GUKE-315513 format. One record per residue (C-alpha): residue in three letters; x negated, y negated, z. Coordinates in steps of 0.1 Angstrom, whole numbers, plus 5000, padded with zeros to 4 digits. Layout:
// GUKE-315513
ALAXYZ/...
This chain:
// GUKE-315513
MET595952638276/ARG595252438244/PHE591852388252/ALA591352758259/GLY592752868226/PHE590552588207/VAL587352768224/ILE588353108213/VAL588752978177/VAL585552828177/MET583753128190/CYS585453358164/PHE584153128139/ALA580653138151/ALA580653518151/LEU581853518115/MET579153278106/ALA576453478122/CYS577753818106/ASN577553658072/SER574053528077/SER572853868091/GLN574254048057/ARG572453788037/LEU568853858054/THR569554228051/ALA570354218015/SER567453988010/ALA565054218029/ALA566354508006/THR565654297973/GLN562154227987/ALA561454587996/GLY562554727960/PRO563055087950/ALA562455367975/THR559255547973/VAL559055927967/GLU556456187968/VAL556156367933/THR553856637921/PRO553656767886/VAL555157117871/ILE552557367868/ALA552257657843/LYS550357967858/ARG550658347852/LEU552158507878/ASP550558807896/LEU551758857932/LYS553459127952/VAL556859127969/ASN558359327998/LEU561259567986/PRO563159818002/GLY562960197993/GLU564060518002/LEU561760848003/ARG563861157988/PRO562361517982/TYR561261557946/GLU563161867943/VAL566261967965/VAL568362257962/ALA571462377978/ILE571762747980/TYR575162927973/PRO575763297971/LYS576463407935/VAL578763707945/VAL581263767976/GLY579763968005/PHE578663988039/LEU575463828055/GLN573464108065/TRP570263948073/ILE568663608074/GLY565163528081/VAL564963148081/ASP566362858100/ARG566362468099/GLY562762378096/SER561462698083/HIS558662648056/VAL559262898025/ARG557362997998/ALA558663047960/GLY560163367956/GLN560263457994/LEU563463668004/ILE565063448029/ALA568463648032/ARG570363948022/LEU573964028017/VAL575764338015/ALA578764407992/PRO580564777994/GLU582564697961/LEU579364657945/VAL578165007957/SER581265157944/GLN581264967909/ARG577365077905/ALA578265467912/GLU580965447887/ALA579065297864/GLN576265547868/SER578865827864/LYS580165687832/ALA576765657819/GLU575866007827/ALA579066147812/ALA578265937780/GLN574966097778/SER576266457783/GLN578666387755/LEU575866257735/ALA573566547740/ALA576566797732/GLY577266577698/GLN573566607688/ALA573767017697/LYS576567027671/VAL574766837645/ALA571767077650/ALA573867367645/ASP575867247617/GLU572667137599/SER571167477603/THR574367617589/TYR574367407560/VAL570567447552/LYS571367837551/LEU574467837529/HIS572467597505/ALA569667827502/ALA572068117498/ALA573867917471/ARG570867957449/THR571668287442/PRO574768287421/GLY577868447434/VAL576568477472/VAL578268157484/ALA581167977472/GLY580967627463/ASN583767517484/ASP581867687515/LEU578967467509/LEU580867147505/LEU582667207537/ALA579567267555/GLN578066927542/LYS581066727549/ALA580766897590/VAL577366757591/GLU578166427578/ALA581166417605/ASP578866537635/GLN576366247627/ALA578965987628/GLN580366147661/VAL576866127674/LYS576465737663/ALA579565677682/LEU578465867711/SER574965677712/ASP577065347713/ASN579165457742/VAL575865567759/GLU574365217753/ALA577565037767/ALA577665267796/LYS573965177803/GLN574764807797/ALA577464847823/LEU575064957850/ARG572464717842/THR575064457849/VAL576064597882/SER572264647889/GLU571564277881/THR574564167901/GLU573164357930/GLN570064147927/TYR572263857939/LEU572564017972/ARG568763917979/ILE568763557982/ILE565063417977/ALA563563077979/PRO563362877945/PHE560262697954/ASP557762587982/GLY559662378007/VAL561262358038/ILE564862448050/THR566862148059/GLU569962278064/ARG571562628075/ASP575362678080/ILE575563048081/HIS574863348105/PRO574663728101/GLY578263908094/ALA579863588080/LEU581763628047/VAL580363418019/GLY580863337982/PRO580363117954/ASN583262907962/GLN582662847997/PRO582562458007/ILE579362418020/PRO576062588010/MET574362878028/LEU570962698028/ARG569362358016/VAL565862378006/GLU563562057998/THR560061997990/LEU557861828014/GLN554461817995/HIS555861597967/LEU558161317971/ARG560161057952/LEU560260717964/ILE563560517951/VAL562760147946/PRO565859937935/VAL563959647918/PRO565959297911/GLU566459217874/THR564158907884/TYR561359127884/ILE561859387859/ALA560159177831/VAL557059387833/VAL557159707852/PRO553459847853/GLU554060217848/GLY551460427862/SER550160177885/GLN549560267922/VAL551860077946/GLU551260047985/PHE554360108010/THR555060148046/VAL557360358066/PRO558660268100/ALA557160588115/PHE553560488109/PRO554160068108/ARG550259988107/GLN549460278079/LYS549760218042/PHE550660478018/MET550360487980/GLY552760587953/ARG552560567915/ILE555260437894/ALA556360717873/ARG559960707861/ILE561660387850/SER565460397844/HIS565560127819/ALA569159997829/VAL570359747854/ASP573259847878/ALA576059607870/LYS577159607908/THR573859567924/ARG571659387896/THR568759607902/MET566859887883/PRO565960207897/VAL562460287896/GLU560960607909/LEU557360647923/ASP555660997927/VAL554461037962/ASN551961327972/ASN552661418009/PRO550061718013/GLY550461698051/GLY554161658054/ARG553861338075/LEU556261148054/THR559961258058/PRO562761258031/GLY565261018036/SER563060758054/PHE563360418048/SER560160228032/GLU559059898025/VAL557459857992/MET554559597982/TRP556159537943/PRO553559387920/VAL555359127903/ARG553859017868/ARG555058817838/PRO554458857799/GLY553358477799/PRO552758167822/SER555558077846/LEU556557737859/LEU555657677894/VAL557057407919/PRO556957347956/SER559557557973/SER560757227991/ALA561357057957/ILE564357287949/GLY567857127960/THR570957267963/ASN574757167968/LEU578157367964/GLU577857327928/ARG574357367915/THR570657417920/PHE568357167911/VAL565056987912/VAL564856587909/ARG562556487879/VAL561256117876/ARG561155967845/ASN560555617837/GLY560955527874/LYS564255677875/THR565556017891/GLU567356307870/TRP568556617879/VAL567356957862/ASP569357277870/VAL567057557878/LYS567257897886/PRO564658017913/GLY562558327907/ALA559458477928/SER558058277956/SER554158267955/GLY553058107989/SER554557767991/ASN555557757956/THR558657897937/GLU558958007903/VAL561657827885/PHE563457867848/GLY565157577834/ASP564657267813/LEU561157167825/GLN557857137808/PRO554357167823/GLY553356807840/ASP557156697844/GLN556856487876/ILE559256627903/VAL560056507939/VAL558256717966/ARG561356727985/GLY564656767967/SER567656637981/ASP571156537966/GLU570656197983/LEU568556117954/ALA571456057931/PRO570756097892/GLY569655727878/MET568455617911/GLN565755367906/VAL562555487926/LYS558855437930/ALA556755777924/GLN553855847948/ARG551856117933/VAL550856377961/VAL548156667961/ASN549656947936/ILE549957237958/ALA550957447928/HIS547457477923/GLU547057707951/THR546158067947/PRO549258257948/GLN549458427982/LYS550558807988/PRO553058838016/
């Protein structure tokens, strides 16, 4: 037993000595190997001019929900969903019996006022004739009393004032009649512009009015559309207004369409961090449909040169996004904000200068202050930006 214990102690001592020897050899080898070798490439300054794919939505250039102006019954409707209409075309007709009564009443009042005016004008003519005759007779002394002449003159003036009041009544009655007649025009529903009926929620015999919850009809344009593109704030430095932009739609995946940048909101949405931009799209054949999703090849340009690095050089961890710069044989992290991608390169914003040597494959394994040996590789940032 004592001999066995002695053997075990000797074996443990030998193993410990072998382990220490192995560690000394590993440390010696690491010392001989020196700093780790990393591939580096310089930061390149180049003007960015590329295209990125952004989502968009086609909308009608004009859209109108048609509600009745007056309360009435739908007597006739000549369109349905999908019907093409022209501006000014009669598309529906209402009937309102109370408007007929109002028009008859207004017509009667206008005629009565006109009759009263005619009677007043006849009385003025008669009194003026009497006054003229008395005035002529008064030239002969003693024929006409002065008071009679004065009374005749005052009667003419009173008649003239009455005629003026009656004229005002006639004009008011005519205006009331015109108002009813104009209101009757609202019983005729006409198309506001050339387009297509996209909704119809009414049928003949239904009672309709201006306060109903849903419109009678909805008219949209097809020949001219708006393409709404929410442009991320990263890409809004230079928006080329008036430029032609290509886009595709799922219905025609192999065909490209064109739109012209026409309206820019110049305001970034605080929730989405995008700026709505509208493109005008001509659609003479009606192939494109409002409401369709589209993929827009958006042009990205900058007012000056951008800093480009290989996309693989950008490292991330839970706290920061960075590239690893090598200076005097030591690593340092530089916080960056990625921008647009151009082929295998990415635009970055941060405390970098053109020519700075950065590690091609950024990783948090390369801690700041680590001694490394830089090996320069072909600068892929010189590649021509590709258009996705």
